[in-house]
N, C-alpha and C positions, 0 to 999 in steps of 0.2 A: 663545593658551593657553600656549604655550612660555615667553613672558616672564611671564605671570601665575604660572606654576609656579616659575620661578626666583626671582621677587621674594618669593614665599611661603616658598620653601625656604631662601634666604639669611636672611631675618629669623628664621625659626623655628630655624635653626642658631645664630644669634647669641643667641637667648634660652636655648637649652637649655645653652649653655656657661656660663651665670651660676651662680655658687655660691649665689646667693640662691635660685634655683629648686630646687636641691637641699635646702635647708632647707624649702622650702614643701612639697615632696613628702613629706619625712619627716613633717611635721606632718599632711599628708592621710592618710598611711598610718597614723598614730596615731588619727586620727579614725575610720578604718575599724575600727580595733580597739575604740574606745569604742562604736560602733555595735553590734557583735556581743556584747560582754560586758554590755550593758545600761546603761552609764553615760550614753549618749545614748539616751533612750527616746521612743517614740511612743505616747502615751497619752491617753485620754479622761478628762477630769475630771468626775465625776458627783458632784453635790451633793444630798444628801438629809438633811432636817432639820437643816440647819446644818453637817454633816459632809461633807467632800470626800473622795472615794475615787477613786484613780487606776487606771484599767483599761488595762493594757498587754498587747500581743499576745505570745504564745508565739513564741520566736525560731526559726520555721520559715523555710525559704528564701524563701517568698513574702512573709512579713511583714519579714524583714530586708531583702529587696530594696526594699520601700517605704520603709523608714527610710534605706536608703542613697540612694535616689532623692531624697528630701526633703533629706537632709544635703548631697548633692552639688549640689543646686539652690541651697541657702543658701550653700555655700562660693563657688559661681561668682557668685551675685548680690552678695554682700557683699565677697568678696575678689578675685573675678576682675577687676573694673574696675581695681583698683589694680595688678594684675599685668600687664594688657594695655596700659595706657596708656603714653604717653611713647615709643611706637614712632618717631614722626617726630622727636621731640627727640633721640633716639639718633642718627638719621641726620644730624641738623644738628651734633651734637657731633663726629662723626667726618668732617664735611664731605662726606657722601655725598648730601646734598640738591643740591650743586652739580653732581655727576656725573648725578644723575637729571634735574636741570633742563636739562642740555645734551644729553641723549639724546632718542631718538624715542620713548620710553615715555610714553604719555599718562598724564594725572593719574588718570584712571579705572581704568586697569590697575594703576598703582602702588598706589593706595588699596585697590582689591580684593584684591591681593596681600597687603597688610598685614592686612586683615580676615581672609582665610584663615589667615594666621600666627596671628592671635588665636585663631581657632576651633581650630586645631591645638594651641595651648598649652592651651586648655580641654580638649581630648580627652586630652592627656597627664595632666592632673589627674584626669579621670574614670577614666582606665585605672588609675592608681596607687590610686584609692579602690576601684575594682572588684576589683583584685587583692587588696587588703587585706581586702575584704569576703569574698571567696571563701575565702581562706586561713584567716581567723579563724572562718568558719562551720564549716569542716571540724574545727576544734579545739573551738570553743564552741557551735555551733548545735545545734538540735533537728531531728531527722529527716534525710532525705538531702540532700546538697549538690547542688542542681540549678542549673546556670549560667544557664539562661534565666530563671527567676523572680528570681534574685539580680541580674542585670545589665540586664535589660530596663527596670525602673523608673528605674534610674540614668541611663541614656542617653535614655529617653523624657522624663524630667523636666529634666534638667540640660543636654543637648546643645542643645536650642533656646535655652536661657538663654545658652550660650557664644556663639551667633550673635548674639543681641541685645545682650548686654553687650560683646562685641567691636566691634559697630557703634557703640555709644554711646561707648565709650572712643576709637575712632577719630575720631568726630565731635567729642568734647571736644578731641582733639589738633589738629584742624585750626582750631579757633577759638581765637585767642590769649587772649581774656578767660577761657576756660574751661580752659586748659591750665596748671593750677596749683592753688593751694589753694582758690580760689573754686569751681572745677569739682569738686574732692573733696567739698566741703560740699554743693553743688548736687545731685550724684549722690546723696548719702546722703538728702537731702530728697525726691528723686524716688522712691527706693525705699520710703520711708516711705508717700508718697502712693499708690504702687502696691499696697502691702500693706493699705492702708486698706480696699480692697474686700472684704477678708475679713470686715468687719464685718457684711455682708449675710448671712452663714451662721450668726450666733450665734442660739442657740435655734431653729434651723431644721433639719428633717431634709433629706437630700439632694434629695428630689423637690420641695421648696418653695423651693429657691434659685433666684433669677432667672437667666435665661440670660445676660444682660450680665455678671453677676458671675462666672460660670463662664468666660466668654471672657477676662475680665481677670485671671484667676488665673495669674500668671506662674510661680509656683513649683510648683503641682500639688497645693496643699493640698485643694482641693475634689475632685480626682480621687481622692486617697487616701481622703477622706471617703466618697465614693460606693462605693469598693471595699471598705471595712472596716466600714461602718455595719451591714450585716445581721449580720456576726459578732458585733459588739458587742450588737446587739438581742437576739440569741439568749441572751445572758447577762444583759442588762439590759433587760428589756422596756419598763420606764417611762422609759427615757432620752428626754428631750424635744428633743434636738438640740444641735448645737454641733461645731466643728472640733476634731480631736485637737491636743494640744500636742506640741512637739518640744523636747527639752532634758533636763537633768539631773533627771529625775522619778523618784521611787521608785514602781514598780509595785506597789500594794497588792493588786490582783485581776488576773486574766488573762482573756483571750478568745483563741480559736484561729481564725486566718485561714489558709486553705490555698490561696488563689489561685483562680483562675477566669478566664472571659473578660472582658476589658475592654469596657466600652461604647464604641461608635463615636465619641461626642462627645468622648472623652478623646484620641484620636488627632488628631481634627480641631483641638481646642484646641491641642494641642502644635505642629501644623503652623502654626497662625496665629501663635504666639509666634515661631517660626522666620522666617516670612515677614515679620513686623513689622520685622526688621533690615534689609530691602532699602530701604525709604524713608529710613531713617537713614543708610544707607550712600550713598544717592544725594545726600542733603543734605550729607554730608561732602565729596563730590566737588565740590559747588557752592561751599562755603566754603574749599576747599583752594587755597592759593597756592603754586604750585611754584617760584616765584622765590625763592631763597634770600636771607635777610635777613641783613645784617651789622650791624644796629643793635644796640646794647647795651641790655639791659633795665634798666640803671641809670637811664636817662632817663624811665622810666615814671612815671605820676603827675603830677598837675597842679601840684604845687609846684616840682619840678625844671623843668618846662617854662616855669612863670611866671618863675623865676629866670633861665633862659636868655634869655627874651624881654625882660628889663629891659635898658635901655640902659646901658652902662658907660663907653665911651670913644667919643667922636664921631669921625666920619670925618676931620675936620680935625685933631683930636689924634693920630689914627694917622698922618696924612701927616707932621706935624711930627716925631712920634717917628721915623718911618722915615728922614726926611731928615737928622735930626740925626746927627752923627758921634759914634761911641762915644768915651767918654773914656779916655785911656790909664791903664792901671793899672801902676804901677811895681812893686808888691809887693802880696802878699796875706798877711794874717796871720789865722789862725784860732785861736780861743780853745779851749784844751784843755778837754775834757769830763771832769770829775772825778766828776759824779754825774748820773744819768739821771733823777732825780726831776723830772717835769714837772708837778707840781701835786697829787699824792697820788691816793688811791683815788676820791674823790668826782669828780675830774675824769675818771678813767676811766668811772665810771658815767654821767656826763653825756654823754660821747662815745658810749657804747653806746646810750643812750636816743635820741640824734640819729640813729645808724645804724638803729636799730629802726624809727623812725617815718618814715624818709626813703623817699620813692618810693611810699607808698601811694596808691591812687586816691581821688579826692575824696569818693566816696560812703562810704568806710571812715571818714574823719574825721567826716562828718556823722552816721553811725550811731554812732561812739564819744561824740560829744557828747550825742546823744539818750539813750543808755543811761546815761551819767553823770548826766543832769539829770532824768530821768524820776522815780526814787524821790524826790529832793528836792522836786520839784513835788507829788508826791502827799502828801508830808509837810506842805508848807506850805499846801496847799489844804484840809488837814483830812481828806483821804481815806485815813487810816491805819487803818481798822478791820481787824478780824481777817481778813475776806475779801480785803481789798486787799493786806495783808501776805502772805497765802497765795498770791495771784496773782503777786505780785512774786517770791516764793520759788520758784514753780514755772515761771514764764515768763521774767521779767526776769534772774534769776540764771543759769540755764543759757545764755541768749542773751549775757549780758555775759561769760561765762567761755568762750565759743567765738569771740567776735568777734576777740580778739587772736591767733587761730590763724595769721593771715597773718604776724604778727610772730614768734610762737614757732616757726614751722616753719624759720625761718632761724637759729635759735639752735644754736650748735655747728657751723654748716655755712658761716657767712658768711666766715670767714678763709680756709678752704680753697677756697671758690668763687671768691674775688677773688684768690687766690694770695698771701695775707699770712700763712700759716702759718709759714713759715720766719722771717719777721720778728718775728712775736709770740714764737715759741719762743726766739729770740735776745735777747729784751728782758729787762729786769730785773723785769717784772711778768707773766710768762707764766701764773702761777697767779692773780694778782689780776685779769688781763684776763678770765679764765673766770668768776670769781666776780662780776665787775662786769657781765658779760653776763647772768649769772643774775639779779642785782639789777635789771638793766634790764628783764628779762622780768616781774619781780614789780611794778615800777614801772608798766609798761604795763597789767598786769591791774588794778592799783589805779586807774589814771587812767581806765579804761573803766567799772569797776564800783564806784567809790568812793561813789556815792550810795546803794547799798544797805545798807551798814553804818549810815549816817546814818538810813535808814528804819527799820532793825531796832531800833536804840537808841531812836530818837525814838518809835516805836510800843510800846515796852515789851517787846520780845522779844530781849534780848541773848543768848539761848541759840542763836539762828540764826547768830551770829558763828562758831561752831564749824565750820559748813558752809562759810561764806565763807573761812575760814582754809585749810581743805583745798583749796578750789578755786584760790585764787590761789598756793598753794605747789606743788601737785602738777603743774600744766600746765607751769610753766617748768622745773621740776627734770626731768621726763620729757623735755622737748623738748631740753634741752641735753645730757642723758645719751645719748639716742638719736642726737642730731645728731653729737656728737663721736666716737661709737663706729661709726657707719655712714656718716658723711660725706654724709649725705642726710637730707632732711626727710620722706621718704615713710613711714618707719616710725612716727614720731611722729604723722603726720597720720592714718594708718589706724587705728592702735591707739586714740589718743586719741578719734577720732571714734566708734569702736565703743563705747568706754566711756561716752562722753557720751550716745550714743543709747540704750544699754540701761540705764544707771543713772539720771541726772537726767531724761531724757525719758520712760523707761518705768517708772520707779519700782522698778527692780531694786535691792533694798536693798544687796546686797554690793558693787554698782558705783557706789553713789550717793555719790560723793566730795564733792558739794556740799551734801549735807544737804537735799535738796529735800523729803524725807519725814520725818516725825516718827519713824518706825522706825529710819532710818539715823542720826539724831541720837542716839536713845537707845542704839542699838548701838556708837556712837562710830566709825562707819565714816569720817566725815570726818577724825577724829583719827589713824585708822590710815593714811590716804593722806597725811596731813602728816608722819607718821613715815617713810612710804615715800619721801617727798620728799627727806629728809635722806640716805637710802640712795642715792638716784639721784644726788643732787648729789656724794655721795662717790664714786660709781662714775665720774662725769665728771672729778672732780680726779685720781683715780688714772690715768684715760686720759691726762690732760695731762701727769702726772709720767712716764708711760711714753714719751711723745712726746719730752719733754726729755731723757731718758736715752738 
């Protein structure tokens, strides 16, 4: 237990010294403010005669506590994973894994300590949100400020998620294939799958929801539904059922929830969520390799391994070369360099494209070819009807513009990662190298998704090219701006995946930068993101100029 404590304590202290965490906590405190002033609302959407009315609760301590609980659960579920991961990579970066491997600390104790550190980080986030909730309720709330109703839902709903998400993040860290961009995407897909269980509560009152759906509710939506449904039915007796929505919803009407005793199944369900972290933690100990690896990640991918496996010089040639006496050199003459022009801008672009595509796993290339050819096949086979084009717009377009995220996440980071920043900054093409890297990101995007504009034009829907333009320009611009300013790909991956999930996948018009819905195209949302792309590229260039100076 002493070793476990010190491992968790050391890792936790390392985390809280990060300036990034301070920014995160400031954002969390602001979220707590939005919960209390009604910008983040928990409301039931009641439809009657084609008109939808939002019924929100009065901001009593009990209702604010429920809103804070669901908000905290959402923060941990969507953002906690990305804050908790890479704890093993940090030890490897500072060669601490070698010290651990040579010590008597078992892998089980080491990983459990890391998991406790993840949970502690989640508790810090919840304490920040809880403090902001209490302070803001004193100023903006309705009725007396009671700590128990304000804080109990926050920790009941979000703390078990801290344990579960912390275990998942640790498991992804121990599996090399999942410790990167692929793991980030897979986690988001797992979250979407977990939240799909909420569909069982649509158009159903709490008593009609199946037990298995209640158990699988990781965030606590159905618990909040159970607690507040009676208060809503007192105002709207004709309500046919459905979960409340959380977000920027304007409350047209109100109902009053004053709290009360929670059903026993709510506590049991949250305990189940907490306990589900244990088997994932055990799986992490099985997958964990405590032997530090000195192999470079540059050799990953089947193409580099194939190149290394090709015969170059035979053993006989090597022996002859080694036995041959070196020729004497009387003098050395070097040609003076008067111009560093090595082929112009297009050569830079070609080099950046090769660097971007180098080292990707074999399945990435297969997926890219499939995404490129599928729209063309649909057009050539005559399957370019309105429904087919709509399916390609809703399915193939988002998939094609998330597939290159493995390439985009390295933009703006690669030079610093491989220690080439000083060389690039001292070259003649410091600015052009950055622009060439951006062009390479666009080229990769077009290479993967180039079949879609052919389908759109061939099927007679050229207006869909607006969304395509927004997609292929926004992602590389955001990637290179975030990468060069943060020297890491984590910010781009997190934010881009969130926008991609909320906008193109869930048809949220303000975030639909690809134009997957007719509403976003009519509102010129992709065009706005294309304009934002220019701003982001300009921010990256300004950062490069500051580096040179």
